[in-house]
N, CA, C and O atoms as a GROMACS GRO file, in nm:
protein
  568
    1MET      N    1   0.084  -0.118   0.000
    1MET     CA    2   0.000   0.000  -0.001
    1MET      C    3   0.088   0.125   0.000
    1MET      O    4   0.197   0.126   0.057
    2THR      N    5   0.041   0.224  -0.062
    2THR     CA    6   0.115   0.349  -0.063
    2THR      C    7   0.066   0.441   0.047
    2THR      O    8  -0.052   0.439   0.080
    3PRO      N    9   0.154   0.519   0.102
    3PRO     CA   10   0.114   0.610   0.208
    3PRO      C   11   0.023   0.720   0.154
    3PRO      O   12   0.021   0.746   0.033
    4PRO      N   13  -0.052   0.785   0.243
    4PRO     CA   14  -0.135   0.894   0.197
    4PRO      C   15  -0.051   1.005   0.139
    4PRO      O   16   0.067   1.016   0.173
    5PRO      N   17  -0.108   1.088   0.052
    5PRO     CA   18  -0.030   1.194  -0.010
    5PRO      C   19   0.018   1.295   0.093
    5PRO      O   20  -0.040   1.309   0.201
    6GLN      N   21   0.123   1.364   0.060
    6GLN     CA   22   0.180   1.463   0.150
    6GLN      C   23   0.080   1.578   0.169
    6GLN      O   24   0.014   1.621   0.074
    7THR      N   25   0.070   1.624   0.292
    7THR     CA   26  -0.015   1.739   0.320
    7THR      C   27   0.076   1.858   0.344
    7THR      O   28   0.198   1.843   0.353
    8ARG      N   29   0.019   1.973   0.355
    8ARG     CA   30   0.100   2.093   0.380
    8ARG      C   31   0.163   2.090   0.518
    8ARG      O   32   0.269   2.149   0.540
    9MET      N   33   0.098   2.023   0.612
    9MET     CA   34   0.145   2.026   0.750
    9MET      C   35   0.249   1.920   0.782
    9MET      O   36   0.334   1.942   0.868
   10THR      N   37   0.245   1.807   0.717
   10THR     CA   38   0.336   1.699   0.751
   10THR      C   39   0.413   1.652   0.630
   10THR      O   40   0.353   1.630   0.524
   11PRO      N   41   0.544   1.638   0.641
   11PRO     CA   42   0.622   1.590   0.527
   11PRO      C   43   0.593   1.443   0.497
   11PRO      O   44   0.545   1.368   0.582
   12ARG      N   45   0.623   1.405   0.377
   12ARG     CA   46   0.592   1.270   0.328
   12ARG      C   47   0.657   1.161   0.416
   12ARG      O   48   0.596   1.056   0.438
   13LEU      N   49   0.778   1.186   0.467
   13LEU     CA   50   0.847   1.086   0.546
   13LEU      C   51   0.763   1.045   0.667
   13LEU      O   52   0.762   0.928   0.704
   14LEU      N   53   0.692   1.141   0.730
   14LEU     CA   54   0.610   1.108   0.848
   14LEU      C   55   0.494   1.016   0.813
   14LEU      O   56   0.436   0.953   0.902
   15HIS      N   57   0.458   1.008   0.686
   15HIS     CA   58   0.349   0.921   0.645
   15HIS      C   59   0.397   0.780   0.610
   15HIS      O   60   0.317   0.694   0.574
   16SER      N   61   0.528   0.758   0.622
   16SER     CA   62   0.579   0.623   0.601
   16SER      C   63   0.581   0.552   0.737
   16SER      O   64   0.558   0.615   0.841
   17ARG      N   65   0.608   0.425   0.736
   17ARG     CA   66   0.609   0.348   0.859
   17ARG      C   67   0.740   0.357   0.934
   17ARG      O   68   0.749   0.312   1.048
   18TRP      N   69   0.844   0.413   0.873
   18TRP     CA   70   0.975   0.416   0.939
   18TRP      C   71   0.976   0.496   1.067
   18TRP      O   72   1.025   0.445   1.168
   19PRO      N   73   0.924   0.618   1.069
   19PRO     CA   74   0.927   0.694   1.196
   19PRO      C   75   0.849   0.623   1.306
   19PRO      O   76   0.894   0.618   1.420
   20ALA      N   77   0.734   0.567   1.273
   20ALA     CA   78   0.650   0.496   1.373
   20ALA      C   79   0.722   0.371   1.424
   20ALA      O   80   0.719   0.342   1.543
   21THR      N   81   0.784   0.299   1.332
   21THR     CA   82   0.857   0.177   1.372
   21THR      C   83   0.978   0.211   1.460
   21THR      O   84   1.003   0.146   1.561
   22LEU      N   85   1.052   0.312   1.421
   22LEU     CA   86   1.167   0.355   1.501
   22LEU      C   87   1.125   0.405   1.638
   22LEU      O   88   1.193   0.379   1.737
   23TRP      N   89   1.013   0.478   1.644
   23TRP     CA   90   0.960   0.529   1.770
   23TRP      C   91   0.921   0.412   1.861
   23TRP      O   92   0.948   0.414   1.981
   24THR      N   93   0.857   0.310   1.803
   24THR     CA   94   0.817   0.193   1.880
   24THR      C   95   0.942   0.121   1.938
   24THR      O   96   0.941   0.076   2.053
   25ALA      N   97   1.046   0.112   1.856
   25ALA     CA   98   1.170   0.050   1.904
   25ALA      C   99   1.236   0.137   2.011
   25ALA      O  100   1.291   0.085   2.108
   26LEU      N  101   1.232   0.270   1.993
   26LEU     CA  102   1.289   0.360   2.091
   26LEU      C  103   1.219   0.345   2.227
   26LEU      O  104   1.284   0.346   2.332
   27ILE      N  105   1.087   0.330   2.225
   27ILE     CA  106   1.013   0.309   2.349
   27ILE      C  107   1.065   0.183   2.420
   27ILE      O  108   1.091   0.183   2.540
   28PHE      N  109   1.081   0.076   2.342
   28PHE     CA  110   1.128  -0.049   2.399
   28PHE      C  111   1.266  -0.031   2.464
   28PHE      O  112   1.289  -0.072   2.578
   29VAL      N  113   1.357   0.030   2.389
   29VAL     CA  114   1.493   0.048   2.438
   29VAL      C  115   1.496   0.135   2.564
   29VAL      O  116   1.562   0.101   2.661
   30LEU      N  117   1.423   0.248   2.562
   30LEU     CA  118   1.423   0.337   2.677
   30LEU      C  119   1.361   0.272   2.801
   30LEU      O  120   1.400   0.303   2.913
   31LEU      N  121   1.266   0.183   2.780
   31LEU     CA  122   1.201   0.122   2.896
   31LEU      C  123   1.270  -0.002   2.948
   31LEU      O  124   1.233  -0.053   3.054
   32VAL      N  125   1.370  -0.054   2.877
   32VAL     CA  126   1.445  -0.166   2.928
   32VAL      C  127   1.587  -0.132   2.969
   32VAL      O  128   1.660  -0.217   3.019
   33VAL      N  129   1.626  -0.007   2.948
   33VAL     CA  130   1.758   0.038   2.992
   33VAL      C  131   1.764   0.024   3.144
   33VAL      O  132   1.674   0.070   3.213
   34PRO      N  133   1.869  -0.038   3.197
   34PRO     CA  134   1.879  -0.053   3.342
   34PRO      C  135   1.880   0.083   3.413
   34PRO      O  136   1.926   0.182   3.357
   35ASP      N  137   1.830   0.087   3.535
   35ASP     CA  138   1.833   0.210   3.615
   35ASP      C  139   1.974   0.263   3.630
   35ASP      O  140   1.993   0.385   3.638
   36SER      N  141   2.070   0.177   3.635
   36SER     CA  142   2.209   0.222   3.655
   36SER      C  143   2.258   0.301   3.534
   36SER      O  144   2.356   0.375   3.546
   37GLY      N  145   2.193   0.288   3.420
   37GLY     CA  146   2.236   0.363   3.301
   37GLY      C  147   2.177   0.502   3.295
   37GLY      O  148   2.211   0.578   3.205
   38LEU      N  149   2.090   0.538   3.390
   38LEU     CA  150   2.029   0.668   3.390
   38LEU      C  151   2.096   0.761   3.490
   38LEU      O  152   2.135   0.718   3.599
   39PRO      N  153   2.110   0.888   3.453
   39PRO     CA  154   2.174   0.985   3.549
   39PRO      C  155   2.091   0.998   3.676
   39PRO      O  156   1.968   0.992   3.673
   40LYS      N  157   2.161   1.014   3.788
   40LYS     CA  158   2.094   1.026   3.919
   40LYS      C  159   2.071   1.171   3.960
   40LYS      O  160   1.995   1.197   4.053
   41ARG      N  161   2.136   1.265   3.891
   41ARG     CA  162   2.126   1.407   3.927
   41ARG      C  163   2.098   1.490   3.805
   41ARG      O  164   2.102   1.442   3.691
   42GLY      N  165   2.070   1.615   3.831
   42GLY     CA  166   2.048   1.708   3.722
   42GLY      C  167   1.901   1.714   3.680
   42GLY      O  168   1.811   1.672   3.754
   43MET      N  169   1.880   1.765   3.561
   43MET     CA  170   1.745   1.785   3.511
   43MET      C  171   1.666   1.654   3.497
   43MET      O  172   1.545   1.654   3.514
   44LEU      N  173   1.735   1.545   3.467
   44LEU     CA  174   1.667   1.418   3.452
   44LEU      C  175   1.616   1.358   3.583
   44LEU      O  176   1.550   1.254   3.584
   45HIS      N  177   1.647   1.427   3.693
   45HIS     CA  178   1.603   1.376   3.824
   45HIS      C  179   1.484   1.456   3.880
   45HIS      O  180   1.452   1.444   3.998
   46LEU      N  181   1.418   1.536   3.797
   46LEU     CA  182   1.301   1.612   3.845
   46LEU      C  183   1.190   1.516   3.883
   46LEU      O  184   1.174   1.410   3.821
   47PRO      N  185   1.111   1.553   3.985
   47PRO     CA  186   1.002   1.466   4.024
   47PRO      C  187   0.899   1.448   3.913
   47PRO      O  188   0.860   1.545   3.848
   48ASN      N  189   0.857   1.326   3.893
   48ASN     CA  190   0.755   1.287   3.794
   48ASN      C  191   0.794   1.315   3.649
   48ASN      O  192   0.708   1.310   3.560
   49LEU      N  193   0.920   1.343   3.623
   49LEU     CA  194   0.964   1.363   3.486
   49LEU      C  195   0.946   1.234   3.406
   49LEU      O  196   0.918   1.239   3.287
   50ASP      N  197   0.963   1.119   3.473
   50ASP     CA  198   0.944   0.992   3.403
   50ASP      C  199   0.800   0.976   3.357
   50ASP      O  200   0.775   0.914   3.253
   51LYS      N  201   0.704   1.030   3.432
   51LYS     CA  202   0.562   1.021   3.391
   51LYS      C  203   0.538   1.106   3.267
   51LYS      O  204   0.464   1.066   3.177
   52VAL      N  205   0.600   1.222   3.263
   52VAL     CA  206   0.588   1.310   3.145
   52VAL      C  207   0.650   1.238   3.024
   52VAL      O  208   0.595   1.243   2.914
   53ALA      N  209   0.762   1.172   3.045
   53ALA     CA  210   0.826   1.096   2.938
   53ALA      C  211   0.733   0.988   2.885
   53ALA      O  212   0.723   0.968   2.764
   54HIS      N  213   0.666   0.917   2.976
   54HIS     CA  214   0.572   0.812   2.934
   54HIS      C  215   0.457   0.872   2.852
   54HIS      O  216   0.416   0.815   2.750
   55ILE      N  217   0.406   0.984   2.895
   55ILE     CA  218   0.296   1.052   2.822
   55ILE      C  219   0.344   1.086   2.681
   55ILE      O  220   0.273   1.060   2.583
   56ILE      N  221   0.461   1.142   2.670
   56ILE     CA  222   0.514   1.181   2.538
   56ILE      C  223   0.542   1.056   2.452
   56ILE      O  224   0.509   1.055   2.333
   57LEU      N  225   0.602   0.954   2.510
   57LEU     CA  226   0.633   0.833   2.432
   57LEU      C  227   0.510   0.769   2.374
   57LEU      O  228   0.507   0.737   2.255
   58PHE      N  229   0.406   0.750   2.456
   58PHE     CA  230   0.289   0.677   2.407
   58PHE      C  231   0.192   0.767   2.332
   58PHE      O  232   0.113   0.718   2.251
   59GLY      N  233   0.196   0.897   2.357
   59GLY     CA  234   0.122   0.991   2.271
   59GLY      C  235   0.185   0.996   2.132
   59GLY      O  236   0.115   0.995   2.030
   60GLY      N  237   0.317   1.000   2.129
   60GLY     CA  238   0.390   0.997   2.002
   60GLY      C  239   0.365   0.870   1.925
   60GLY      O  240   0.358   0.872   1.802
   61PHE      N  241   0.351   0.758   1.998
   61PHE     CA  242   0.319   0.630   1.933
   61PHE      C  243   0.190   0.642   1.854
   61PHE      O  244   0.186   0.605   1.736
   62VAL      N  245   0.085   0.696   1.918
   62VAL     CA  246  -0.045   0.711   1.850
   62VAL      C  247  -0.034   0.805   1.730
   62VAL      O  248  -0.085   0.775   1.622
   63VAL      N  249   0.032   0.917   1.749
   63VAL     CA  250   0.044   1.017   1.643
   63VAL      C  251   0.119   0.959   1.522
   63VAL      O  252   0.071   0.968   1.409
   64LEU      N  253   0.234   0.900   1.546
   64LEU     CA  254   0.315   0.848   1.435
   64LEU      C  255   0.247   0.733   1.362
   64LEU      O  256   0.250   0.728   1.239
   65TRP      N  257   0.186   0.642   1.436
   65TRP     CA  258   0.117   0.529   1.370
   65TRP      C  259  -0.009   0.580   1.299
   65TRP      O  260  -0.048   0.523   1.197
   66HIS      N  261  -0.072   0.682   1.350
   66HIS     CA  262  -0.186   0.742   1.280
   66HIS      C  263  -0.143   0.800   1.146
   66HIS      O  264  -0.209   0.780   1.044
   67LEU      N  265  -0.031   0.870   1.146
   67LEU     CA  266   0.020   0.928   1.022
   67LEU      C  267   0.062   0.818   0.923
   67LEU      O  268   0.046   0.834   0.802
   68ALA      N  269   0.113   0.709   0.974
   68ALA     CA  270   0.161   0.600   0.887
   68ALA      C  271   0.053   0.502   0.845
   68ALA      O  272   0.073   0.421   0.754
   69SER      N  273  -0.058   0.508   0.911
   69SER     CA  274  -0.161   0.404   0.888
   69SER      C  275  -0.226   0.417   0.751
   69SER      O  276  -0.262   0.525   0.705
   70THR      N  277  -0.240   0.303   0.691
   70THR     CA  278  -0.314   0.292   0.564
   70THR      C  279  -0.421   0.186   0.584
   70THR      O  280  -0.447   0.104   0.495
   71SER      N  281  -0.481   0.189   0.699
   71SER     CA  282  -0.574   0.087   0.741
   71SER      C  283  -0.697   0.082   0.649
   71SER      O  284  -0.739   0.181   0.590
   72ARG      N  285  -0.750  -0.037   0.640
   72ARG     CA  286  -0.872  -0.055   0.560
   72ARG      C  287  -0.997  -0.047   0.646
   72ARG      O  288  -1.107  -0.077   0.600
   73LEU      N  289  -0.980  -0.006   0.771
   73LEU     CA  290  -1.096   0.012   0.856
   73LEU      C  291  -1.185   0.118   0.795
   73LEU      O  292  -1.136   0.214   0.736
   74PRO      N  293  -1.315   0.101   0.808
   74PRO     CA  294  -1.406   0.192   0.740
   74PRO      C  295  -1.407   0.335   0.794
   74PRO      O  296  -1.451   0.426   0.723
   75SER      N  297  -1.360   0.357   0.914
   75SER     CA  298  -1.364   0.495   0.962
   75SER      C  299  -1.237   0.530   1.037
   75SER      O  300  -1.168   0.444   1.093
   76ALA      N  301  -1.210   0.659   1.036
   76ALA     CA  302  -1.094   0.709   1.109
   76ALA      C  303  -1.114   0.689   1.259
   76ALA      O  304  -1.017   0.668   1.331
   77ARG      N  305  -1.237   0.694   1.307
   77ARG     CA  306  -1.266   0.675   1.447
   77ARG      C  307  -1.226   0.536   1.493
   77ARG      O  308  -1.167   0.520   1.600
   78LYS      N  309  -1.259   0.434   1.412
   78LYS     CA  310  -1.219   0.297   1.448
   78LYS      C  311  -1.069   0.281   1.446
   78LYS      O  312  -1.012   0.212   1.531
   79ARG      N  313  -1.002   0.344   1.349
   79ARG     CA  314  -0.857   0.335   1.342
   79ARG      C  315  -0.795   0.400   1.465
   79ARG      O  316  -0.701   0.346   1.522
   80LEU      N  317  -0.848   0.514   1.506
   80LEU     CA  318  -0.794   0.584   1.623
   80LEU      C  319  -0.817   0.501   1.751
   80LEU      O  320  -0.730   0.493   1.837
   81LEU      N  321  -0.935   0.441   1.763
   81LEU     CA  322  -0.961   0.358   1.881
   81LEU      C  323  -0.869   0.237   1.883
   81LEU      O  324  -0.822   0.197   1.990
   82LEU      N  325  -0.841   0.179   1.767
   82LEU     CA  326  -0.752   0.066   1.759
   82LEU      C  327  -0.610   0.109   1.799
   82LEU      O  328  -0.542   0.038   1.873
   83LEU      N  329  -0.566   0.225   1.748
   83LEU     CA  330  -0.434   0.275   1.784
   83LEU      C  331  -0.423   0.305   1.933
   83LEU      O  332  -0.320   0.277   1.995
   84PHE      N  333  -0.529   0.361   1.991
   84PHE     CA  334  -0.533   0.386   2.135
   84PHE      C  335  -0.519   0.255   2.212
   84PHE      O  336  -0.443   0.247   2.309
   85ALA      N  337  -0.593   0.153   2.170
   85ALA     CA  338  -0.590   0.025   2.239
   85ALA      C  339  -0.451  -0.040   2.226
   85ALA      O  340  -0.399  -0.095   2.324
   86ILE      N  341  -0.391  -0.034   2.107
   86ILE     CA  342  -0.259  -0.095   2.086
   86ILE      C  343  -0.155  -0.021   2.172
   86ILE      O  344  -0.074  -0.085   2.239
   87SER      N  345  -0.158   0.112   2.170
   87SER     CA  346  -0.063   0.190   2.248
   87SER      C  347  -0.076   0.160   2.397
   87SER      O  348   0.024   0.142   2.466
   88SER      N  349  -0.199   0.154   2.446
   88SER     CA  350  -0.223   0.124   2.587
   88SER      C  351  -0.175  -0.017   2.621
   88SER      O  352  -0.112  -0.036   2.725
   89ALA      N  353  -0.203  -0.114   2.536
   89ALA     CA  354  -0.158  -0.250   2.560
   89ALA      C  355  -0.006  -0.259   2.559
   89ALA      O  356   0.053  -0.331   2.640
   90TYR      N  357   0.058  -0.187   2.467
   90TYR     CA  358   0.204  -0.184   2.460
   90TYR      C  359   0.262  -0.127   2.589
   90TYR      O  360   0.359  -0.180   2.643
   91GLY      N  361   0.202  -0.019   2.639
   91GLY     CA  362   0.248   0.041   2.764
   91GLY      C  363   0.235  -0.054   2.881
   91GLY      O  364   0.326  -0.064   2.963
   92ILE      N  365   0.123  -0.124   2.891
   92ILE     CA  366   0.102  -0.220   2.998
   92ILE      C  367   0.201  -0.336   2.985
   92ILE      O  368   0.261  -0.379   3.084
   93ALA      N  369   0.217  -0.386   2.864
   93ALA     CA  370   0.310  -0.496   2.840
   93ALA      C  371   0.454  -0.455   2.876
   93ALA      O  372   0.529  -0.536   2.931
   94MET      N  373   0.492  -0.333   2.844
   94MET     CA  374   0.630  -0.291   2.875
   94MET      C  375   0.654  -0.283   3.026
   94MET      O  376   0.767  -0.304   3.071
   95GLU      N  377   0.552  -0.253   3.104
   95GLU     CA  378   0.570  -0.254   3.250
   95GLU      C  379   0.596  -0.395   3.299
   95GLU      O  380   0.677  -0.415   3.390
   96PHE      N  381   0.530  -0.492   3.240
   96PHE     CA  382   0.554  -0.632   3.279
   96PHE      C  383   0.689  -0.680   3.229
   96PHE      O  384   0.752  -0.762   3.295
   97VAL      N  385   0.734  -0.631   3.114
   97VAL     CA  386   0.869  -0.661   3.064
   97VAL      C  387   0.972  -0.607   3.163
   97VAL      O  388   1.070  -0.675   3.197
   98GLN      N  389   0.950  -0.485   3.208
   98GLN     CA  390   1.040  -0.426   3.309
   98GLN      C  391   1.042  -0.509   3.436
   98GLN      O  392   1.148  -0.533   3.494
   99LEU      N  393   0.927  -0.554   3.478
   99LEU     CA  394   0.917  -0.634   3.601
   99LEU      C  395   0.992  -0.766   3.589
   99LEU      O  396   1.062  -0.808   3.682
  100GLY      N  397   0.978  -0.831   3.473
  100GLY     CA  398   1.034  -0.966   3.459
  100GLY      C  399   1.176  -0.969   3.406
  100GLY      O  400   1.247  -1.064   3.435
  101PHE      N  401   1.220  -0.870   3.331
  101PHE     CA  402   1.347  -0.883   3.261
  101PHE      C  403   1.449  -0.776   3.290
  101PHE      O  404   1.560  -0.781   3.237
  102THR      N  405   1.415  -0.678   3.372
  102THR     CA  406   1.510  -0.570   3.402
  102THR      C  407   1.514  -0.549   3.552
  102THR      O  408   1.437  -0.609   3.627
  103ASN      N  409   1.604  -0.463   3.597
  103ASN     CA  410   1.612  -0.430   3.738
  103ASN      C  411   1.520  -0.312   3.773
  103ASN      O  412   1.521  -0.264   3.886
  104ARG      N  413   1.441  -0.267   3.677
  104ARG     CA  414   1.352  -0.155   3.699
  104ARG      C  415   1.224  -0.202   3.765
  104ARG      O  416   1.182  -0.317   3.747
  105ALA      N  417   1.162  -0.115   3.840
  105ALA     CA  418   1.042  -0.149   3.918
  105ALA      C  419   0.916  -0.133   3.834
  105ALA      O  420   0.908  -0.046   3.748
  106PHE      N  421   0.819  -0.219   3.861
  106PHE     CA  422   0.687  -0.211   3.803
  106PHE      C  423   0.616  -0.093   3.874
  106PHE      O  424   0.610  -0.087   3.997
  107GLU      N  425   0.563   0.000   3.792
  107GLU     CA  426   0.492   0.116   3.850
  107GLU      C  427   0.355   0.130   3.783
  107GLU      O  428   0.345   0.151   3.662
  108GLY      N  429   0.250   0.118   3.864
  108GLY     CA  430   0.117   0.137   3.813
  108GLY      C  431   0.094   0.276   3.755
  108GLY      O  432   0.017   0.293   3.660
  109LEU      N  433   0.161   0.377   3.814
  109LEU     CA  434   0.143   0.514   3.764
  109LEU      C  435   0.208   0.532   3.624
  109LEU      O  436   0.167   0.620   3.548
  110ASP      N  437   0.305   0.450   3.592
  110ASP     CA  438   0.360   0.454   3.457
  110ASP      C  439   0.255   0.407   3.356
  110ASP      O  440   0.244   0.462   3.246
  111ILE      N  441   0.179   0.306   3.395
  111ILE     CA  442   0.071   0.258   3.308
  111ILE      C  443  -0.034   0.367   3.290
  111ILE      O  444  -0.083   0.389   3.179
  112VAL      N  445  -0.068   0.435   3.399
  112VAL     CA  446  -0.163   0.545   3.391
  112VAL      C  447  -0.109   0.654   3.296
  112VAL      O  448  -0.184   0.708   3.214
  113ALA      N  449   0.020   0.685   3.306
  113ALA     CA  450   0.081   0.785   3.220
  113ALA      C  451   0.082   0.740   3.075
  113ALA      O  452   0.059   0.820   2.984
  114ASP      N  453   0.110   0.612   3.051
  114ASP     CA  454   0.107   0.558   2.913
  114ASP      C  455  -0.032   0.575   2.850
  114ASP      O  456  -0.046   0.621   2.737
  115ILE      N  457  -0.133   0.536   2.928
  115ILE     CA  458  -0.271   0.544   2.877
  115ILE      C  459  -0.313   0.691   2.861
  115ILE      O  460  -0.383   0.726   2.766
  116ALA      N  461  -0.270   0.775   2.954
  116ALA     CA  462  -0.303   0.919   2.944
  116ALA      C  463  -0.240   0.979   2.817
  116ALA      O  464  -0.304   1.059   2.748
  117GLY      N  465  -0.117   0.942   2.786
  117GLY     CA  466  -0.053   0.993   2.665
  117GLY      C  467  -0.124   0.945   2.539
  117GLY      O  468  -0.146   1.022   2.446
  118ALA      N  469  -0.159   0.817   2.538
  118ALA     CA  470  -0.232   0.762   2.423
  118ALA      C  471  -0.369   0.830   2.410
  118ALA      O  472  -0.412   0.861   2.300
  119ALA      N  473  -0.438   0.852   2.522
  119ALA     CA  474  -0.569   0.914   2.518
  119ALA      C  475  -0.558   1.060   2.472
  119ALA      O  476  -0.640   1.105   2.391
  120ALA      N  477  -0.461   1.132   2.521
  120ALA     CA  478  -0.444   1.272   2.482
  120ALA      C  479  -0.419   1.283   2.331
  120ALA      O  480  -0.479   1.366   2.263
  121ALA      N  481  -0.332   1.198   2.281
  121ALA     CA  482  -0.304   1.202   2.136
  121ALA      C  483  -0.426   1.164   2.056
  121ALA      O  484  -0.456   1.226   1.954
  122THR      N  485  -0.497   1.060   2.100
  122THR     CA  486  -0.618   1.015   2.032
  122THR      C  487  -0.723   1.127   2.027
  122THR      O  488  -0.781   1.154   1.922
  123LEU      N  489  -0.745   1.190   2.139
  123LEU     CA  490  -0.843   1.300   2.143
  123LEU      C  491  -0.796   1.420   2.061
  123LEU      O  492  -0.876   1.485   1.993
  124GLY      N  493  -0.668   1.447   2.069
  124GLY     CA  494  -0.614   1.559   1.991
  124GLY      C  495  -0.631   1.536   1.841
  124GLY      O  496  -0.665   1.629   1.767
  125ILE      N  497  -0.608   1.414   1.796
  125ILE     CA  498  -0.626   1.383   1.654
  125ILE      C  499  -0.775   1.388   1.620
  125ILE      O  500  -0.813   1.446   1.518
  126ALA      N  501  -0.858   1.328   1.704
  126ALA     CA  502  -1.002   1.320   1.674
  126ALA      C  503  -1.064   1.460   1.666
  126ALA      O  504  -1.144   1.487   1.576
  127PHE      N  505  -1.029   1.546   1.757
  127PHE     CA  506  -1.091   1.679   1.760
  127PHE      C  507  -1.013   1.780   1.674
  127PHE      O  508  -1.062   1.889   1.646
  128GLY      N  509  -0.892   1.743   1.632
  128GLY     CA  510  -0.813   1.834   1.550
  128GLY      C  511  -0.836   1.818   1.402
  128GLY      O  512  -0.793   1.901   1.322
  129GLN      N  513  -0.904   1.710   1.362
  129GLN     CA  514  -0.928   1.688   1.220
  129GLN      C  515  -1.033   1.787   1.171
  129GLN      O  516  -1.129   1.819   1.242
  130LYS      N  517  -1.013   1.834   1.050
  130LYS     CA  518  -1.108   1.928   0.991
  130LYS      C  519  -1.242   1.859   0.970
  130LYS      O  520  -1.248   1.746   0.921
  131ARG      N  521  -1.344   1.927   1.006
  131ARG     CA  522  -1.480   1.876   0.988
  131ARG      C  523  -1.549   1.962   0.883
  131ARG      O  524  -1.538   2.084   0.883
  132SER      N  525  -1.620   1.897   0.796
  132SER     CA  526  -1.696   1.968   0.696
  132SER      C  527  -1.822   2.023   0.760
  132SER      O  528  -1.887   1.952   0.837
  133PRO      N  529  -1.860   2.148   0.731
  133PRO     CA  530  -1.986   2.200   0.785
  133PRO      C  531  -2.106   2.127   0.727
  133PRO      O  532  -2.219   2.144   0.775
  134TYR      N  533  -2.083   2.048   0.625
  134TYR     CA  534  -2.192   1.976   0.559
  134TYR      C  535  -2.203   1.830   0.606
  134TYR      O  536  -2.276   1.751   0.545
  135GLY      N  537  -2.132   1.795   0.712
  135GLY     CA  538  -2.134   1.658   0.759
  135GLY      C  539  -2.062   1.566   0.665
  135GLY      O  540  -1.959   1.604   0.609
  136HIS      N  541  -2.114   1.446   0.645
  136HIS     CA  542  -2.048   1.350   0.558
  136HIS      C  543  -2.098   1.361   0.417
  136HIS      O  544  -2.049   1.289   0.329
  137ARG      N  545  -2.191   1.446   0.391
  137ARG     CA  546  -2.244   1.458   0.255
  137ARG      C  547  -2.159   1.556   0.175
  137ARG      O  548  -2.087   1.639   0.230
  138GLY      N  549  -2.169   1.542   0.047
  138GLY     CA  550  -2.098   1.629  -0.040
  138GLY      C  551  -2.151   1.773  -0.030
  138GLY      O  552  -2.264   1.795   0.014
  139ARG      N  553  -2.071   1.867  -0.071
  139ARG     CA  554  -2.105   2.007  -0.056
  139ARG      C  555  -2.225   2.048  -0.139
  139ARG      O  556  -2.301   2.135  -0.097
  140ASN      N  557  -2.246   1.986  -0.257
  140ASN     CA  558  -2.352   2.026  -0.343
  140ASN      C  559  -2.479   1.942  -0.326
  140ASN      O  560  -2.574   1.955  -0.404
  141GLN      N  561  -2.480   1.859  -0.226
  141GLN     CA  562  -2.598   1.775  -0.203
  141GLN      C  563  -2.690   1.840  -0.103
  141GLN      O  564  -2.644   1.920  -0.021
  142ASN      N  565  -2.814   1.809  -0.107
  142ASN     CA  566  -2.910   1.864  -0.011
  142ASN      C  567  -2.927   1.775   0.107
  142ASN      O  568  -3.004   1.806   0.198
   0.00000   0.00000   0.00000
């Protein structure tokens, strides 16, 4: 399938699957890096900064996969709900990966932040799309 045509707002590269795939891999890498590999001081040690990072990571997941999607689902709403569900499930799964395979702690609030980021991006896309004042009908139809 070919990606959607380039729009004025987003370059063609963002409509390919590469940015979304790389973002998904980046999430995995960042969430399995051992705690010892992270700085203990400085700006990266601000309270709840990790929650903000989770919101950005999983919100970005929804946005990039939305741009890359060439889904055959009949509506954009269904595609967005599917992306929200996948992003949320990925966030939950990554917490269990951290629990079982890394020295990092399982945090329920990270899951909340993952879902919040996915929800914010989903709502932003849903309400940010241009709506025709004529609904789903063509402009010249009654």
